[in-house]
VOTORLUM-27402 format. One line per 3 residues: their letters; for each residue x, y, z of C-alpha. Coordinates in Angstrom, 1 decimal. Layout:
BEGIN
a = X/Y/Z; ...
***
This chain:
BEGIN
xxx = -100.3/71.0/-38.3; -97.8/69.9/-40.9; -95.4/67.2/-40.9
xxx = -92.6/65.2/-42.4; -92.8/61.9/-44.3; -92.0/58.7/-42.7
xxx = -91.7/55.1/-43.6; -94.9/53.4/-44.7; -96.1/50.7/-42.4
xxx = -95.7/47.1/-43.1; -98.7/45.3/-41.7; -97.6/42.5/-39.4
xxx = -99.2/40.0/-37.0; -101.2/42.0/-34.6; -103.2/42.0/-31.4
xxx = -106.8/43.0/-31.4; -108.8/44.8/-28.8; -112.5/44.8/-28.2
xxx = -112.9/48.5/-28.2; -116.7/48.4/-28.3; -116.5/47.0/-24.7
xxx = -114.9/50.2/-23.3; -117.5/51.3/-20.9; -119.1/54.8/-21.3
xxx = -118.4/57.3/-18.5; -119.8/60.6/-17.5; -117.2/63.4/-17.8
xxx = -116.7/65.6/-14.7; -117.9/69.1/-14.7; -115.2/71.7/-15.1
xxx = -115.7/72.7/-11.5; -115.2/69.2/-10.3; -112.1/68.8/-12.5
xxx = -110.6/72.0/-11.2; -110.9/70.9/-7.6; -108.7/67.9/-8.4
xxx = -106.4/69.8/-10.6; -105.8/72.5/-8.0; -104.8/69.9/-5.5
xxx = -102.3/68.2/-7.8; -100.8/71.3/-9.4; -100.5/72.9/-5.9
xxx = -97.8/70.2/-5.1; -95.7/71.0/-8.1; -92.6/73.2/-8.4
xxx = -92.3/75.9/-11.0; -90.1/73.6/-13.1; -92.7/70.8/-12.9
xxx = -95.5/73.0/-13.9; -93.5/74.4/-16.9; -92.7/70.9/-17.9
xxx = -96.4/70.1/-18.3; -96.7/72.9/-20.8; -93.7/72.0/-22.9
xxx = -93.7/69.3/-25.6; -90.7/67.0/-25.6; -89.8/67.9/-29.2
xxx = -90.5/66.5/-32.6; -90.0/62.7/-32.9; -88.8/62.4/-29.3
xxx = -91.8/60.5/-28.3; -94.2/58.0/-29.8; -96.9/60.5/-30.8
xxx = -96.8/63.6/-33.0; -97.1/65.6/-29.8; -95.9/64.5/-26.3
xxx = -96.2/66.8/-23.3; -93.5/66.8/-20.6; -93.9/64.5/-17.6
xxx = -93.9/66.0/-14.2; -92.5/63.1/-12.1; -93.2/64.4/-8.6
xxx = -96.1/64.3/-8.1; -96.7/61.8/-10.9; -98.5/63.0/-14.0
xxx = -98.4/61.1/-17.2; -96.8/62.3/-20.5; -99.8/63.1/-22.6
xxx = -100.1/61.7/-26.2; -101.5/64.2/-28.8; -102.2/62.7/-32.2
xxx = -103.7/63.6/-35.5; -106.1/63.5/-37.2; -109.7/64.8/-37.5
xxx = -110.9/61.8/-39.5; -108.8/59.0/-37.9; -105.4/58.1/-36.4
xxx = -102.5/59.3/-38.4; -99.2/57.4/-38.4; -100.7/54.2/-37.1
xxx = -101.7/50.9/-38.6; -104.8/48.8/-38.0; -107.0/51.9/-37.7
xxx = -110.1/53.1/-39.6; -109.8/55.8/-42.2; -113.2/57.3/-42.5
xxx = -115.1/60.1/-44.3; -113.6/63.6/-44.2; -115.1/66.3/-42.1
xxx = -116.7/67.9/-45.2; -118.6/64.6/-45.8; -119.8/64.6/-42.2
xxx = -121.2/68.0/-42.8; -122.8/66.9/-46.1; -124.8/64.3/-44.2
xxx = -126.6/67.0/-42.3; -127.2/64.2/-39.9; -126.6/65.1/-36.2
xxx = -126.9/61.5/-34.9; -124.5/60.2/-37.6; -122.0/62.9/-36.9
xxx = -122.1/62.0/-33.2; -121.6/58.3/-34.0; -118.6/59.2/-36.1
xxx = -117.1/61.0/-33.1; -117.8/58.1/-30.9; -116.1/55.5/-33.0
xxx = -113.1/57.8/-33.5; -112.9/58.3/-29.7; -112.9/54.6/-29.2
xxx = -110.0/54.1/-31.6; -107.9/56.9/-30.2; -108.4/55.7/-26.7
xxx = -107.6/52.1/-27.5; -104.3/53.3/-29.0; -103.5/55.2/-25.8
xxx = -104.0/58.7/-27.2; -105.1/61.3/-24.7; -105.8/64.1/-27.2
xxx = -107.3/63.8/-30.7; -106.2/66.8/-32.8; -109.6/67.5/-34.2
xxx = -112.2/68.4/-35.3; -111.2/71.1/-37.7; -113.7/74.0/-38.0
xxx = -112.1/76.7/-40.1; -114.6/78.0/-42.6; -114.6/77.3/-46.4
xxx = -114.2/81.0/-47.1; -112.6/80.3/-50.5; -113.5/77.5/-52.9
xxx = -109.8/76.6/-53.4; -108.8/76.5/-49.7; -106.5/73.5/-49.3
xxx = -107.9/72.2/-46.0; -111.5/73.0/-46.5; -112.2/69.2/-46.7
xxx = -111.0/68.8/-43.1; -113.7/71.2/-41.8; -117.5/71.5/-42.1
xxx = -118.2/73.8/-45.0; -119.1/77.4/-45.6; -121.9/78.0/-43.1
xxx = -121.1/78.8/-39.4; -124.3/77.3/-38.1; -123.7/74.0/-39.8
xxx = -120.0/74.0/-38.8; -121.1/74.8/-35.2; -123.5/71.9/-35.0
xxx = -121.1/69.4/-36.6; -118.2/70.6/-34.3; -120.3/70.2/-31.2
xxx = -121.6/66.7/-32.2; -118.2/65.5/-33.1; -116.6/66.8/-29.8
xxx = -119.3/65.2/-27.7; -118.9/61.9/-29.5; -115.1/61.9/-29.1
xxx = -115.2/63.0/-25.5; -117.9/60.5/-24.6; -115.1/57.9/-24.9
xxx = -112.7/59.6/-22.6; -110.5/61.3/-25.2; -109.9/65.0/-25.3
xxx = -111.0/66.7/-28.5; -109.3/69.7/-30.0; -111.1/72.5/-31.6
xxx = -108.9/73.9/-34.3; -107.5/76.2/-35.7; -108.4/79.4/-33.8
xxx = -108.6/81.5/-35.9; -108.5/82.7/-39.6; -106.7/79.7/-41.1
xxx = -108.9/79.7/-44.2; -106.0/79.2/-46.7; -102.6/77.5/-46.9
xxx = -100.8/80.1/-49.0; -98.5/82.1/-46.8; -100.2/80.7/-43.7
xxx = -97.1/81.2/-41.6; -96.8/84.9/-42.3; -100.0/86.4/-43.6
xxx = -102.5/88.2/-41.4; -106.3/87.4/-41.6; -107.8/90.8/-41.0
xxx = -111.3/90.2/-39.6; -113.7/92.9/-38.2; -115.3/92.5/-34.8
xxx = -118.8/91.5/-36.0; -117.6/89.1/-38.7; -115.3/87.5/-36.1
xxx = -118.2/86.8/-33.8; -120.9/85.8/-36.2; -118.8/83.7/-38.6
xxx = -115.4/82.6/-37.6; -115.7/82.4/-33.8; -119.2/80.8/-34.0
xxx = -118.1/77.1/-34.3; -115.6/77.6/-31.5; -118.4/79.0/-29.3
xxx = -120.4/75.9/-29.9; -117.4/73.8/-29.2; -116.8/75.5/-25.8
xxx = -120.5/74.9/-25.0; -120.0/71.2/-25.9; -117.2/71.1/-23.2
xxx = -114.2/70.8/-25.6; -111.0/70.0/-23.6; -108.5/71.8/-25.9
xxx = -108.3/74.5/-28.5; -105.4/74.8/-31.0; -104.3/78.2/-32.2
xxx = -103.4/78.7/-35.8; -100.2/79.5/-37.8; -101.4/82.8/-39.2
xxx = -101.6/86.3/-37.7; -105.0/87.7/-36.8; -105.3/91.5/-37.3
xxx = -101.5/91.7/-37.4; -100.7/89.5/-34.3; -99.8/85.8/-34.4
xxx = -102.8/83.9/-33.3; -100.8/81.9/-30.7; -99.8/85.1/-28.9
xxx = -102.9/87.1/-29.5; -104.4/88.5/-26.3; -107.5/89.4/-28.3
xxx = -108.1/85.9/-29.6; -107.0/83.7/-26.7; -107.7/85.8/-23.6
xxx = -110.4/88.2/-24.6; -112.5/86.1/-27.0; -111.8/82.5/-26.1
xxx = -111.2/82.5/-22.4; -113.1/85.7/-21.6; -116.2/85.9/-23.7
xxx = -116.6/82.2/-24.4; -115.5/81.1/-20.9; -113.2/78.3/-22.2
xxx = -111.8/76.3/-19.2; -109.5/73.9/-21.1; -106.0/74.5/-22.4
xxx = -104.8/76.2/-25.6; -102.1/74.4/-27.5; -100.1/75.7/-30.4
xxx = -100.2/74.3/-33.9; -96.9/72.5/-34.5; -94.2/75.2/-34.5
xxx = -96.8/78.0/-34.4; -95.3/79.4/-31.2; -93.1/82.5/-31.9
xxx = -92.2/83.8/-28.5; -92.1/83.1/-24.8; -93.6/85.9/-22.7
xxx = -95.9/87.3/-25.4; -97.3/83.9/-26.1; -97.7/82.9/-22.4
xxx = -99.2/86.2/-21.4; -101.4/86.2/-24.6; -103.0/83.0/-23.5
xxx = -101.0/80.0/-24.9; -100.9/77.1/-22.4; -98.9/74.4/-24.2
xxx = -96.4/74.6/-27.0; -96.2/71.8/-29.5; -94.3/69.8/-30.4
xxx = -92.1/71.7/-28.0; -89.0/72.7/-29.9; -88.6/76.1/-31.7
xxx = -88.1/74.2/-35.0; -88.2/70.5/-35.5; -85.1/69.0/-34.0
xxx = -83.7/72.3/-32.9; -83.2/71.2/-29.3; -84.4/74.6/-28.1
xxx = -87.8/75.7/-26.9; -89.7/78.9/-26.2; -91.1/77.2/-23.1
xxx = -89.1/74.8/-20.9; -86.1/76.4/-19.2; -86.7/79.6/-21.3
xxx = -90.1/80.0/-19.6; -88.6/79.3/-16.2; -86.1/82.1/-16.8
xxx = -88.9/84.5/-17.9; -90.7/83.9/-14.7; -87.6/84.6/-12.6
xxx = -87.1/87.8/-14.6; -90.6/88.9/-13.8; -91.8/88.8/-17.5
xxx = -94.3/86.1/-16.6; -96.0/85.5/-13.2; -95.8/82.1/-11.6
xxx = -99.6/82.4/-11.2; -99.9/82.4/-14.9; -97.8/79.2/-15.2
xxx = -99.9/77.7/-12.5; -103.0/78.5/-14.6; -101.4/76.9/-17.6
xxx = -100.6/73.7/-15.8; -104.0/73.6/-14.0; -105.9/73.9/-17.3
xxx = -104.0/70.9/-18.7; -104.5/68.8/-15.6; -108.2/69.8/-15.3
xxx = -108.8/68.6/-18.9; -107.2/65.3/-18.0; -109.4/64.8/-14.9
xxx = -112.5/66.0/-16.8; -112.2/63.2/-19.3; -111.5/60.5/-16.6
xxx = -108.0/59.8/-17.9; -106.7/59.4/-14.4; -108.3/56.0/-14.2
xxx = -107.5/52.9/-16.4; -106.3/54.9/-19.4; -104.5/52.6/-21.9
xxx = -100.8/53.2/-22.5; -99.5/54.4/-25.9; -99.1/51.2/-27.9
xxx = -97.8/52.5/-31.3; -94.9/54.7/-32.4; -95.5/57.3/-35.1
xxx = -91.8/57.4/-36.1; -90.7/53.8/-35.4; -93.5/51.5/-36.4
xxx = -91.4/48.5/-35.6; -91.6/49.5/-31.9; -95.4/49.5/-31.9
xxx = -97.6/46.7/-30.7; -99.8/46.7/-33.8; -103.1/46.6/-31.9
xxx = -106.2/46.4/-34.2; -108.7/49.0/-33.0; -111.1/48.9/-36.1
xxx = -113.8/46.8/-34.6; -116.9/47.1/-36.8; -116.4/50.7/-37.6
xxx = -116.3/50.0/-41.4; -120.0/49.7/-41.2; -120.5/53.2/-39.8
xxx = -118.0/54.5/-42.4; -120.0/52.9/-45.2; -123.2/54.3/-43.8
xxx = -121.8/57.8/-43.5; -120.2/57.5/-47.0; -123.6/56.8/-48.5
xxx = -125.4/59.3/-46.3; -123.1/62.1/-47.3; -123.3/61.4/-51.1
xxx = -125.1/64.2/-52.9; -127.2/63.5/-55.9; -126.9/66.7/-58.1
xxx = -128.8/65.5/-61.2; -131.0/62.6/-62.1; -132.7/63.0/-65.5
xxx = -135.4/60.5/-66.5; -134.7/58.7/-63.2; -131.7/57.0/-64.6
xxx = -130.8/56.2/-61.0; -131.0/54.0/-59.2; -129.6/51.5/-61.6
xxx = -131.9/48.6/-62.6; -129.6/45.5/-62.9; -132.4/43.5/-64.6
xxx = -132.5/46.1/-67.4; -128.7/46.6/-67.6; -126.5/44.4/-69.8
xxx = -123.3/46.4/-70.2; -121.9/49.0/-68.0; -118.9/51.1/-68.8
xxx = -116.8/52.3/-65.8; -114.3/54.9/-67.0; -111.5/57.1/-65.4
xxx = -108.5/56.6/-63.2; -110.6/57.9/-60.3; -112.7/54.7/-60.6
xxx = -109.9/52.4/-59.3; -106.6/52.2/-57.5; -103.5/50.2/-58.0
xxx = -103.0/48.4/-54.7; -99.4/49.4/-54.6; -100.5/53.1/-54.6
xxx = -102.8/52.7/-51.6; -100.5/54.4/-49.0; -97.5/54.9/-51.2
xxx = -97.4/58.7/-50.7; -96.8/60.0/-47.2; -99.9/61.7/-45.8
xxx = -101.6/60.9/-49.2; -99.5/63.6/-50.9; -100.4/62.5/-54.4
xxx = -103.4/62.0/-56.6; -103.2/58.4/-57.8; -106.4/56.5/-58.6
xxx = -109.6/57.1/-56.8; -109.7/60.0/-54.3; -111.1/59.2/-50.8
xxx = -109.4/62.0/-48.8; -107.1/65.0/-49.3; -103.5/65.3/-48.2
xxx = -101.6/66.5/-45.2; -101.7/66.0/-41.4; -105.5/65.6/-41.5
xxx = -105.2/62.1/-43.0; -105.1/58.5/-41.8; -103.6/55.6/-43.7
xxx = -106.1/53.2/-45.3; -106.3/49.8/-43.8; -107.8/49.0/-47.3
xxx = -109.8/51.0/-49.8; -112.8/49.7/-51.7; -112.7/51.4/-55.0
xxx = -115.8/52.4/-57.0; -115.0/49.7/-59.6; -114.6/47.1/-56.9
xxx = -117.8/48.2/-55.2; -119.8/48.0/-58.4; -118.3/44.6/-59.3
xxx = -119.3/43.2/-55.9; -122.8/44.7/-56.0; -123.9/44.0/-59.5
xxx = -125.1/40.5/-60.6; -123.1/38.4/-63.0; -125.7/39.2/-65.7
xxx = -124.2/42.7/-66.0; -120.9/43.0/-67.9; -118.6/45.8/-66.6
xxx = -116.2/47.2/-69.1; -113.6/49.2/-67.3; -111.1/51.8/-68.5
xxx = -109.4/52.8/-65.3; -107.3/55.6/-66.8; -107.9/59.0/-68.4
xxx = -106.9/58.1/-71.9; -109.5/59.9/-74.1; -109.3/57.3/-77.0
xxx = -109.8/54.3/-74.7; -112.6/56.1/-72.8; -114.5/56.8/-76.0
xxx = -114.2/53.2/-77.2; -115.3/51.8/-73.8; -118.3/54.2/-73.6
xxx = -119.6/53.3/-77.1; -122.2/50.6/-77.0; -122.6/50.5/-73.3
xxx = -126.1/50.8/-71.9; -124.8/53.3/-69.4; -121.4/54.9/-69.0
xxx = -120.2/56.1/-65.6; -117.2/58.4/-65.8; -115.2/59.3/-62.7
xxx = -113.0/62.4/-62.1; -111.6/64.2/-59.1; -110.0/67.3/-57.6
xxx = -107.6/67.2/-54.7; -106.0/69.6/-52.2; -104.3/69.5/-48.8
xxx = -101.7/71.1/-46.5; -99.0/73.4/-47.7; -96.0/71.4/-46.6
xxx = -96.7/69.0/-49.5; -96.9/70.2/-53.1; -98.9/67.9/-55.4
xxx = -98.7/68.5/-59.1; -97.9/72.2/-58.6; -100.6/72.7/-56.0
xxx = -99.0/73.8/-52.7; -101.9/72.9/-50.4; -104.5/75.3/-51.9
xxx = -105.7/74.4/-55.3; -104.4/76.5/-58.2; -107.8/76.4/-59.7
xxx = -111.0/74.5/-59.1; -111.0/72.5/-62.3; -111.0/68.7/-62.4
xxx = -107.5/67.2/-62.3; -105.9/65.0/-64.9; -107.8/66.4/-67.8
xxx = -111.0/65.4/-66.2; -113.2/67.9/-68.0; -112.1/66.5/-71.4
xxx = -112.7/63.0/-70.2; -116.2/63.8/-69.1; -116.9/65.5/-72.4
xxx = -115.5/62.6/-74.4; -117.6/60.0/-72.6; -120.7/62.1/-72.9
xxx = -120.1/62.5/-76.6; -119.9/58.7/-76.9; -122.8/57.6/-74.7
xxx = -126.2/59.1/-74.4; -126.7/57.7/-70.9; -123.6/59.2/-69.1
xxx = -123.4/59.4/-65.3; -120.7/61.6/-63.9; -119.2/60.8/-60.4
xxx = -117.0/63.4/-58.8; -114.7/62.8/-55.8; -113.6/66.3/-54.7
xxx = -112.3/68.3/-51.8; -114.7/71.1/-52.7; -116.5/72.9/-55.5
xxx = -115.4/72.6/-59.1; -116.2/74.2/-62.3; -118.4/72.2/-64.7
xxx = -117.9/73.3/-68.3; -119.7/70.2/-69.4; -122.8/70.8/-67.2
xxx = -125.2/71.4/-70.2; -124.2/68.4/-72.2; -127.5/66.7/-73.2
xxx = -126.1/63.2/-72.7; -125.1/63.7/-69.0; -128.1/62.2/-67.3
xxx = -126.9/62.1/-63.7; -124.2/63.8/-61.5; -123.3/62.1/-58.3
xxx = -121.0/63.8/-55.7; -119.5/61.4/-53.1; -117.0/63.9/-51.9
xxx = -114.3/62.2/-49.8; -115.9/59.0/-48.5; -112.9/57.1/-46.9
xxx = -112.0/53.4/-47.0; -115.5/52.2/-47.8; -115.8/54.5/-50.9
xxx = -116.9/52.0/-53.5; -119.3/50.1/-51.3; -121.0/53.4/-50.2
xxx = -121.3/54.5/-53.8; -122.7/51.2/-55.0; -125.3/51.4/-52.2
xxx = -126.5/54.7/-53.6; -126.2/53.9/-57.3; -128.2/50.7/-56.9
xxx = -130.8/52.2/-54.6; -129.9/50.2/-51.5; -129.6/53.7/-49.9
xxx = -131.7/56.6/-51.0; -129.4/59.6/-51.4; -129.9/62.3/-48.7
xxx = -126.6/64.2/-48.7; -126.7/68.0/-49.1; -124.0/70.4/-50.3
xxx = -122.2/72.0/-47.4; -120.9/74.7/-49.8; -122.1/76.5/-52.9
xxx = -121.1/75.4/-56.4; -121.0/78.5/-58.6; -121.5/78.8/-62.3
xxx = -118.4/80.8/-62.6; -115.3/80.9/-60.3; -115.5/84.7/-60.3
xxx = -119.0/84.5/-58.6; -117.4/83.6/-55.3; -117.0/86.3/-52.7
xxx = -113.3/85.6/-52.0; -110.3/83.7/-53.4; -107.0/82.5/-52.1
xxx = -104.8/85.6/-51.6; -101.0/85.9/-52.0; -101.0/89.2/-50.0
xxx = -99.5/89.4/-46.5; -102.7/91.1/-45.3; -105.9/89.4/-46.2
xxx = -108.9/91.6/-45.6; -112.1/89.5/-45.0; -113.9/92.3/-46.8
xxx = -117.0/90.2/-47.7; -117.8/90.3/-43.9; -120.9/88.3/-43.0
xxx = -121.5/87.4/-46.7; -119.6/84.2/-46.8; -120.8/81.4/-49.1
xxx = -124.5/81.2/-49.9; -125.2/84.5/-48.1; -123.1/86.3/-50.7
xxx = -125.0/84.7/-53.6; -128.4/85.7/-51.9; -127.3/89.2/-51.1
xxx = -126.0/89.9/-54.6; -128.7/88.1/-56.6; -126.2/85.6/-58.1
xxx = -127.7/82.3/-59.3; -125.4/79.4/-58.3; -125.0/76.2/-60.3
xxx = -125.9/74.2/-57.2; -126.8/76.1/-54.0; -125.8/75.4/-50.4
xxx = -128.0/72.7/-48.9; -129.0/71.2/-52.3; -129.3/67.5/-52.9
xxx = -131.8/65.3/-54.7; -133.6/62.1/-53.6; -135.1/59.1/-55.4
xxx = -138.4/60.1/-53.8; -140.3/63.4/-53.3; -141.3/65.3/-50.2
xxx = -144.1/67.7/-49.6; -144.1/70.6/-47.1; -147.2/72.0/-45.6
xxx = -148.8/73.8/-42.7; -146.1/76.0/-41.2; -146.9/77.2/-37.7
xxx = -145.1/79.6/-35.4; -145.4/79.9/-31.6; -143.7/82.7/-29.6
xxx = -142.7/82.5/-25.9; -142.0/86.1/-25.0; -141.1/85.2/-21.4
xxx = -138.1/83.2/-22.4; -137.5/84.8/-25.7; -138.0/81.7/-27.7
xxx = -139.8/80.8/-31.0; -141.0/77.4/-32.0; -141.6/76.7/-35.7
xxx = -143.2/73.5/-37.0; -143.9/72.2/-40.5; -145.5/69.1/-41.8
xxx = -143.5/66.9/-44.2; -144.7/63.9/-46.2; -143.0/61.4/-48.5
xxx = -145.2/61.6/-51.6; -142.9/59.5/-53.8; -142.4/55.8/-54.4
xxx = -139.5/55.0/-52.2; -138.6/55.4/-48.5; -136.1/58.1/-47.9
xxx = -134.6/60.8/-45.7; -135.2/64.5/-46.1; -133.0/67.3/-44.7
xxx = -135.4/70.0/-43.6; -133.6/73.3/-43.3; -134.7/76.5/-41.5
xxx = -133.4/79.9/-42.4; -134.1/83.2/-40.7; -134.5/86.6/-42.2
xxx = -133.8/89.3/-39.5; -135.4/92.7/-39.1; -133.9/95.2/-41.5
xxx = -132.3/97.2/-38.7; -130.1/94.2/-37.8; -128.3/94.5/-41.1
xxx = -128.0/90.7/-41.5; -127.7/88.8/-44.8; -131.1/88.1/-46.5
xxx = -131.4/84.7/-44.7; -129.1/82.8/-42.4; -129.3/79.1/-41.5
xxx = -130.6/78.5/-38.0; -131.8/74.9/-38.0; -131.8/71.6/-39.9
xxx = -133.2/68.2/-39.2; -132.8/64.9/-41.1; -135.9/62.8/-40.9
xxx = -136.6/59.3/-42.3; -140.0/59.0/-43.9; -141.8/56.0/-45.3
xxx = -143.5/56.3/-48.7; -147.2/56.9/-48.5; -147.1/57.4/-44.7
xxx = -148.9/60.4/-43.1; -147.1/63.7/-42.9; -144.9/64.1/-39.8
xxx = -144.1/67.3/-37.9; -140.6/68.8/-38.0; -140.0/71.3/-35.3
xxx = -137.3/74.0/-34.8; -136.7/76.0/-31.7; -135.0/79.3/-31.9
xxx = -133.6/80.8/-28.7; -131.3/83.8/-28.0; -128.3/82.1/-29.8
xxx = -130.3/81.8/-33.1; -132.2/85.1/-32.8; -129.2/87.4/-31.9
xxx = -126.7/89.4/-33.8; -123.4/90.9/-32.5; -123.7/94.6/-31.7
xxx = -120.3/96.1/-32.0; -121.2/99.2/-30.1; -122.7/97.4/-27.2
xxx = -120.1/94.6/-27.4; -122.8/92.0/-26.8; -125.3/89.7/-28.5
xxx = -128.6/91.5/-29.1; -132.0/90.2/-30.2; -133.4/92.8/-32.6
xxx = -136.9/94.1/-32.2; -139.2/93.7/-35.2; -140.4/91.3/-37.8
xxx = -138.5/88.1/-38.6; -139.2/85.7/-41.5; -138.6/82.0/-41.1
xxx = -138.0/80.1/-44.4; -138.3/76.3/-44.3; -137.2/74.2/-47.3
xxx = -135.0/71.7/-48.9; -132.1/74.0/-49.6; -131.0/77.6/-49.3
xxx = -132.9/78.4/-52.5; -135.7/75.7/-52.4; -138.0/77.3/-49.8
xxx = -141.2/75.4/-49.4; -142.9/77.3/-46.5; -142.4/80.7/-44.9
xxx = -144.0/82.7/-42.1; -143.4/86.0/-40.2; -143.2/86.6/-36.5
xxx = -142.4/89.7/-34.5; -140.2/90.0/-31.4; -141.8/92.9/-29.4
***
C-alpha cells in the first residue's frame, strides 16, 4: 500500500490500557464461522452485502481502510490499518524490528511473540485487520520493500509468515498475508507484469501464502502488479485457481490500496473487498458500491458471488471473535486531534530489545575483539551519522521517507512512528562504565572521522543503506535502491576510519545486502549487522557488543562479492520474466558454483558448536523422515545455535542442489553434554510441483540431508531413499 503524508503527531496527555490483560481466546474453525456468517448475510439485501465489500474512501474514516457498514442487520464498519511491524499513523504505539530482522532471528518462538504483542496493540487501538505480514520474496538485492518481508528463501518466509499470523490472530486481530503475488520490486509496480512459470509459482512465490492459509490467515491482499499479463487483483488464475482453489483459502481477498482496476473482472476473478474504496483517492467513485450493484442487475456478476464475498468477510470477523467485546477505534489516522491517545505499548519494548539483539548478525570477529571488555578499554571512538539521531529528526519525515541519523526501519506504508529511538551512541553511553571515554563524531565528515579514530583503543564506524515504497523518493531512490552501496559516502567513511585505527569495528544498518569494497582492509576486525532493529536499536546493539547477549542472528539473504553475481536485478521492463526460476538467492549461488561474500544462513557466535552423530529414520507408512543430530557448545560462553537442515532431491526431480527444509534455534550452556536436534520431513518438505500432473509429487530415489550452521557450512550429511 502507498500513502500520503500527514501531520506528525504531537504527543499529549494520554490514557493507558493494560493490554497484557486481554484474555486469550480460541478462534473458531472456518466451518463454525461460516455457520454464523451464513445466518447473518442471509438477512442482508444486495445493497447491504455490496456495502460490506466496499471501502468508504480514502480519509473518510479513522483508519487507512474502513469497510462499509451494513446497518440492517447490524455489522460494524471494519478498521484496516498498516503496518507489518507496528501501527502506522498512531501515537503511543511500539515501533519494532522489521520483518527482515524477524527472519534473521531464525527463532520461531520469538517470531510468534512478536506477532502476539503486535496483535495486542492493534486490538487495543480497535483495529480489526492488521495489514501484515508481508511475504514477497527478496528476489532482487535492491528491491525496495524487501525489508518488510522475510528474505530470499521460501521455506524461511513460510515459517516466519505462519508464526507471525498465529501470533497476531491469537489476540483476536485478523492478519493479512500480502501481497499476492509477484510484487518483488517497486519500479513500475502499477503497470509491469511479473511473468512466473507454473513450477516456480508454486515452489517459490506461492509457498509462504500456502503456509499462511494453513495457519488460518483471515485475509489476503492482492498486489499492484500484473501476473502473467493480468492484474493480480482480477486474476482468475491467482485468486480463484491458486488461492481459493488449490490452497483452500476461506477468508477474504482485499485489494492493495487503489489496486482495483475493474468491476466485473475483479469480482469474478476473486476479489472480495476493494480498498480504500474509491477508484482514486478522493475521486468519489468506486468500482464496487453502486457500480457493483448495477453489474449484478445487468447479469455481469451473480448475486451468489456477492453473497460469497460478504460471507467471507463476515466469517473472518466471527472466526477471530470480533463479535464480542471488541474495542472501538480510538485513534484517527488523518485527524490526530480527534483520537483518544491511548497508550498500548505495555512492556513490549523488552521484546523489541530482545528481538533486536537476537536478529543481529555477527559477520566477522577477528582476534575475538568482541565482546568488548570495558576493563581493558579506555577510549572508544563512535563515528558516523548512523550512530546517532537529532531528536528533531525522529519522526520528521512522513512514513520515514528520509535517511537522517541512525537507520532503524525503511520507508513507506510499512512503517510505524517511533515513540522514542535509542540510538547506538546512546545505547553505548548507557551501557559502558564511566571509566570508558567515548569520543563521538556523529557525522560523515572524513576529516573529523579520521581525527576521532586516531588514538582510540577501538573505533566503531556506523553506516547504512535505505529503501522503501515507490510513492516516496529519497535521495533519488524511488523505492528500490539505485544500487546497493552504502549511503552518504559510507564506503569512504569506513575506509578512512580503518586507515586511522587498527582496531576498527564496522556496524551496518541496512534494508538488505550491500557491496563491501573495504572488506579486505586488515584493520577491520569485526563487522556487525543489526539490520533494522526498531526503537530499541542502541540498547539491542550494546547488549551484543558487550556480550550481554551472545549473537545468534543469521543472514536471511545472500551477500555477494559482486552485484553481478545475483540471479536477478530490478527491471525497468514492462514484462519481467522470472527466468532464474527455482534458483532464487542461495540456490543460484550453489547451482552456479559462485562463492558469496557471506552466504544465506551465515552468522557467528562468541562461542563454538560441534555437530555429531547424524541419524535418519524413515516411516514409509506415512511418508515421513526423522533426522536427528547431536549439537554441543564447546566454547567458553553460553549461546544459541541455529541448526539448519537442507535437502538434496533425487536427480530426476530437477531441484536446486539443496533447499532449506528445516531450522531450529537451540540455547546451549557451555560445557554441557550434547543435545539432540530433530527435524521431521513430511510430504510438504519432500515434494516438488509436477507441472504435468498438476500436483505435488514425492520423488522416488535417494535424498541427501545436509545439516549445518549455514547454507555453505555443512557439518553433517546423510542419505536416505524413498522407495
